[in-house]
N, C-alpha and C positions, 0 to 999 in steps of 0.2 A: 583404481587407488583411492582412497579417499582419504582427505586432510579434515582435521577438523583446526581449524583456525582460531585464536580468542583476538578477537577486532573489535573496535567502537563505532558504532552504527552513524553517530554523528555526535559532530563536538560542535557546540555553538558557542559563539563568541560574542558579547553582546556589551558594549561601556568599558571595553578595555579585561572582563572577567570572562572566565573559560567555565562551561559547565559539559557535562557527559550528558545527554540522555539516556543510553541505556547501552550496556556490557553486553555483549552477547558470542557464541560461538557460532562461527560463521562455516557451512562445512561446504566445501568445495570436490568437483569431482572432474577426473579427464574429460568427462562429457559435455562438450562445448555447446550444446544444442540445451542444456537443462535451462529452462524456465528461470526467472529471475521474477519473484511477484515483493513488489511494494507496501509494506504494513503503516498505515501512517492514523496513531492512536494517541490520544493525549493521556492515555490510561495504562499504565505501564505492565500492570496486570495483564490483558487485552494485547498488549503486544506480546510480552512472554507466552502466551498461550497459546496467539496465532503463531509464533515462531516453531513454535513444537508441533502443533497439527500438520503446518506446510512445512516444513523440515521431514517428518515424518513420513512426508506423502513423495518426496524426494525433489522438491522446489527449493531454489536457493532464496533466501529469504534477507531483504532490507529492512531495516525498522528505523522508523521516524515519531520522536515525541510530539512532533506538528507538522502541519502545511508547511509554515516556515520554512522548520528544517531541511525537509526533501525537497522543496524548491533551490532553498539557498544551495543545498550540497551540487546540486549539477546531477542528482541519480538518477532522476526522471528519462535521463537518456536510454540507459541500460536496462531498463524493467522491462517486462514483457505485460504484467497485469499489474494492476493497482487496488488495495483494499483500503479505504479511508472511512475514519469516522465521519459523520458530518456535524455533532457539536464539539466544535475546537475553539479557542481561544485566537485572536487576531486576524487568523485566515481560516474559516471555516470550510467544511467538505466542498460546497458548494461552491466558493470560490475557486478552490484546487481546480475540482473539475472544469469551470472554464477556463483556467488557466492552462491547464494539461490540452483540452481539443484546441486550442493553437499552437502549442508548440507540438504537441503529435497528437494529431485527428486518429480516432480508430483506436488508442489504445484502452482495452478493458480496463472498465472499472466497475467494482463492489462498494456500495457504501454500506455500511454498517450505524447502525444507530439506539442507544438506549434513548433516548427520544423523539417517539414518532409525531410528536408534535411539531418539531422542526421540520418537518417534511409540508406543512401547508407555505413553509417562505420561500419555498423554492421557485424560482422567478420562473416567469413565463415561457420564457426559447430556452427550458431545461431539455439538455439532451435525455431520450426516454430510452438510451438503449445501454441500459445497467441496470444489475441486479442491487433490488434491497434486502438489507437483511435489519430482523428486529432484535435487541440483544433480547435476553440469550438466546441465541441462534444455535441450530445444530452443528456441529464440527462437520458431519459427514456431506448437508447439505453444502455447506459452503464451499469444502474441497471441488465437489460436482459441480457446483456453479464454477470455480475456478478453471476446473479443464477444460468445460463447456466453451467460457468465453474465450480458450486459449485456442481453442480450436473452429470456431468460430469462422467463417468466411465475411463476417461482417467487420471483423477487425484481423484491420492488418498494419498494424503501425509498427513499422520496422524499427530497429535499436539504431541510434544517430551515432 
């Protein structure tokens, strides 16, 4: 059985004002083993495109308009793989990965960037067990990377 539910993927409240990052249709199934992929990007077009791509491959998708939105939501506990942009305001992709490495070591991470120059700023202690895609990227290659990451014995981060 497949259900489509209109959901708000993140509600952000700052200084008394609320803003919704993204409305989306989240598809759910009776399969409790369906992998959940979190996507973090400050570009709504990328979020929407990746949501369509990942859901078409059978993944459950959680969208976040910033690294801070993901972190504050507590959603990191339920995801099986993370796809994150590198260049974002407040908390960039590098900072997010460092925080996740502490909270969920071994969580599969795929980074995407439209600014490869930012990669030169990666810290020397940066973990090197992630995939990197430069925008624009091939959707099928990204899906293969997600599948590989979820099957890899290197990544064994249980949901919390």
